[in-house]
C-alpha positions as CSV (number, residue, x, y, z in Angstrom):
1,M,-0.1,0.0,-0.1
2,R,1.5,3.3,-1.1
3,L,0.8,6.7,0.7
4,V,1.6,10.1,-0.9
5,V,1.2,13.4,0.8
6,L,-0.5,15.5,-1.6
7,V,-0.7,18.7,0.5
8,D,0.8,19.8,3.7
9,N,1.9,23.1,5.4
10,E,5.5,22.2,4.3
11,P,6.1,21.9,0.5
12,G,8.4,19.4,-1.0
13,P,10.5,20.3,-4.0
14,G,8.5,21.8,-6.9
15,L,5.2,21.5,-4.9
16,R,2.9,24.1,-3.2
17,A,2.2,24.5,0.4
18,D,-1.0,25.3,2.0
19,W,-2.7,25.3,5.4
20,G,-4.4,22.0,5.0
21,L,-3.8,18.3,4.5
22,S,-4.5,15.7,1.8
23,I,-3.0,12.2,1.6
24,Y,-3.5,9.8,-1.3
25,V,-3.6,6.0,-0.8
26,D,-3.2,3.3,-3.4
27,S,-3.8,-0.2,-2.1
28,G,-3.3,-1.8,-5.5
29,S,-7.0,-2.7,-5.7
30,W,-8.5,0.6,-4.7
31,R,-7.5,4.3,-4.6
32,A,-8.6,7.0,-2.3
33,V,-7.8,10.3,-0.5
34,F,-7.8,11.2,3.1
35,D,-8.9,14.9,3.3
36,A,-8.6,17.3,0.5
37,D,-6.8,20.5,1.7
38,S,-8.4,23.9,1.5
39,D,-7.6,25.0,-2.0
40,P,-8.7,23.0,-5.1
41,A,-6.0,24.6,-7.2
42,V,-3.1,23.7,-4.8
43,L,-4.5,20.1,-4.5
44,E,-4.8,19.7,-8.4
45,F,-1.3,21.3,-8.9
46,N,0.4,19.0,-6.5
47,A,-1.5,15.9,-7.7
48,G,-0.5,16.5,-11.2
49,K,3.1,17.0,-10.2
50,L,3.0,13.6,-8.2
51,G,1.3,11.7,-11.0
52,V,-2.0,11.2,-9.1
53,D,-5.4,11.2,-11.1
54,L,-7.9,12.6,-8.6
55,G,-10.7,11.7,-11.1
56,S,-10.0,8.0,-10.8
57,L,-10.5,7.5,-7.0
58,D,-12.8,4.9,-5.7
59,F,-13.6,6.8,-2.6
60,A,-12.5,9.6,-0.1
61,V,-12.4,10.0,3.6
62,V,-12.9,13.3,5.6
63,S,-11.3,13.5,9.1
64,H,-13.6,16.4,10.1
65,H,-15.7,19.2,8.4
66,H,-13.2,22.2,8.7
67,L,-12.5,23.9,5.4
68,D,-8.8,23.2,5.4
69,H,-9.6,19.4,5.1
70,V,-12.8,19.6,2.8
71,G,-12.0,22.7,0.6
72,G,-10.4,20.9,-2.1
73,F,-13.5,18.7,-2.8
74,L,-15.3,21.9,-3.7
75,G,-13.4,22.2,-7.0
76,K,-15.9,21.3,-9.7
77,G,-14.7,18.6,-12.0
78,L,-11.7,17.6,-9.8
79,F,-13.4,14.4,-8.6
80,R,-15.8,12.2,-10.4
81,E,-19.5,12.8,-9.9
82,G,-21.2,10.5,-7.3
83,M,-17.9,9.6,-5.7
84,P,-18.4,8.2,-2.1
85,V,-16.9,10.4,0.6
86,Y,-17.0,9.0,4.1
87,V,-17.6,11.7,6.8
88,P,-18.1,11.9,10.4
89,P,-21.4,13.5,11.6
90,G,-21.7,17.1,10.6
91,P,-22.7,19.2,7.6
92,T,-22.7,17.5,4.2
93,D,-24.3,20.0,2.0
94,R,-21.1,21.4,0.6
95,L,-20.0,18.0,-0.7
96,E,-23.5,17.4,-2.1
97,S,-23.5,20.7,-3.9
98,V,-20.6,19.6,-6.1
99,G,-22.1,16.1,-6.9
100,L,-20.2,14.0,-4.3
101,R,-22.0,11.3,-2.2
102,P,-21.3,11.9,1.5
103,I,-21.8,8.8,3.7
104,V,-21.8,9.5,7.4
105,V,-19.8,7.2,9.7
106,E,-21.1,6.6,13.1
107,S,-18.6,4.2,14.4
108,T,-15.4,2.3,13.4
109,R,-16.0,0.5,10.3
110,E,-14.4,-1.2,7.3
111,L,-14.5,1.0,4.1
112,A,-12.6,-1.3,1.8
113,P,-10.2,-4.2,2.3
114,G,-7.4,-2.8,4.5
115,A,-9.1,0.5,5.2
116,H,-11.0,1.3,8.4
117,A,-12.5,4.4,9.5
118,V,-11.7,4.9,13.3
119,G,-14.1,6.6,15.7
120,P,-15.5,9.2,15.2
121,L,-14.5,10.9,18.5
122,Q,-16.0,14.2,19.8
123,A,-14.2,17.3,20.7
124,G,-16.9,19.8,21.7
125,H,-19.4,20.0,18.8
126,L,-17.0,18.6,16.4
127,H,-16.7,14.9,15.3
128,E,-13.5,13.6,14.0
129,M,-12.3,10.3,12.8
130,A,-9.0,8.7,11.6
131,L,-8.3,6.2,8.8
132,A,-6.4,3.1,9.7
133,L,-4.6,1.3,6.7
134,G,-3.1,-2.1,6.4
135,S,-3.6,-5.4,8.4
136,A,-3.3,-6.3,12.1
137,G,0.3,-7.1,11.4
138,S,1.1,-3.5,10.2
139,R,-1.3,-0.5,10.3
140,A,-0.7,3.1,9.4
141,L,-3.0,5.6,11.2
142,L,-3.7,8.8,9.3
143,V,-5.1,11.7,11.4
144,G,-6.5,15.1,10.1
145,C,-6.1,17.6,13.1
146,S,-6.6,15.4,16.1
147,H,-8.9,17.8,17.9
148,P,-10.0,15.0,20.3
149,G,-6.3,14.1,20.9
150,V,-3.9,12.1,18.6
151,D,-3.4,9.8,21.6
152,A,-7.1,9.3,21.9
153,L,-7.5,8.4,18.2
154,A,-4.6,5.9,18.5
155,A,-6.0,4.5,21.5
156,R,-9.5,4.0,19.8
157,A,-7.6,2.4,16.7
158,A,-5.8,-0.1,19.1
159,S,-8.9,-0.8,21.1
160,D,-11.4,-1.3,18.1
161,L,-8.8,-3.0,15.6
162,G,-6.1,-4.5,17.7
163,G,-2.8,-5.4,15.9
164,T,0.3,-3.3,15.5
165,I,0.5,0.4,14.5
166,S,3.5,0.9,12.3
167,F,3.0,4.6,11.5
168,V,1.0,7.6,12.7
169,M,1.0,10.6,10.4
170,G,-0.9,13.8,9.9
171,G,-2.0,16.8,12.0
172,F,-1.7,16.4,15.7
173,H,-3.0,19.9,16.8
174,A,-0.3,21.4,18.7
175,P,-0.3,18.7,21.5
176,S,1.2,18.9,24.8
177,R,4.2,16.6,25.6
178,A,2.2,14.5,27.7
179,V,-0.2,13.8,24.8
180,L,2.8,13.0,22.7
181,D,4.3,10.6,25.3
182,R,1.0,8.8,25.5
183,L,0.8,8.5,21.7
184,A,4.4,7.0,21.8
185,E,3.4,4.5,24.5
186,I,0.1,3.4,22.9
187,S,1.6,3.1,19.4
188,G,4.6,1.0,20.6
189,S,7.5,1.3,18.1
190,A,5.5,3.2,15.4
191,R,7.1,5.8,13.3
192,I,5.4,9.2,14.2
193,C,5.2,11.7,11.4
194,P,3.7,15.0,12.6
195,G,2.4,17.5,9.9
196,H,-0.1,20.2,9.2
197,C,-1.2,21.7,12.4
198,S,1.3,19.8,14.8
199,G,3.4,22.8,15.3
200,D,7.2,23.4,15.5
201,E,7.3,22.7,19.3
202,A,5.7,19.2,18.9
203,K,8.1,18.3,16.1
204,A,11.1,19.5,18.0
205,Y,10.0,17.5,21.1
206,L,9.4,14.2,19.1
207,R,12.6,14.6,17.0
208,S,14.6,15.1,20.4
209,K,13.0,12.4,22.5
210,Y,12.1,9.8,19.9
211,P,14.8,10.2,17.2
212,D,14.6,6.8,15.9
213,R,10.8,7.1,15.5
214,Y,10.4,10.5,14.3
215,C,10.0,11.2,10.4
216,E,9.7,14.5,8.5
217,F,6.3,15.1,6.9
218,R,5.6,17.4,4.0
219,S,3.9,17.5,0.6
220,G,5.5,14.9,-1.7
221,L,6.4,12.4,1.1
222,V,6.0,8.9,-0.3
223,M,5.6,5.9,2.1
224,D,5.0,2.1,1.4
225,I,3.5,0.0,4.1
């Protein structure tokens, strides 16, 4: 299974940065995106540079309904009409207005072979879910902004799905050191890849305390699990 970071706050060579997040997933039998940044133009530009055809996706997953994670879906013609988009509880009218088909996820469930929506968990009035990829022997956990806590999302994935977490990547929402230490404990020996809204302080702490587990996250990053 191949993961490609299409958009992050930090750009890779020749790519554009934006305040948002989008990760492409190719399992070999299905293709999807997790979140879609805030700007359709940035998403389309980076996807083109990275050789990703957004019009050929089988489905998409939205971590939560903030614009920096769903804005890219609003570019008309960028995604195929009727594409299923798995979302947590929240407003779906924007997705419907551009011909997409939102499917509300109420609890952890399989979306496709090797892909599970985890959660959703609640932070105030906001619902957020993660995406677990792979099998019990090796899973990657993709998180959008981790408003309920990246440690809480990892704990839910471990509780609901079991197995070994090999990667945790995405937005950690400027977490405290205690949250990061709990994440490190829950995820065992997993690589930890903070991006988007994680913040420089969290990155520096992880880089210093867990140097063998830390990985740089930016647009253009490619990982195989």
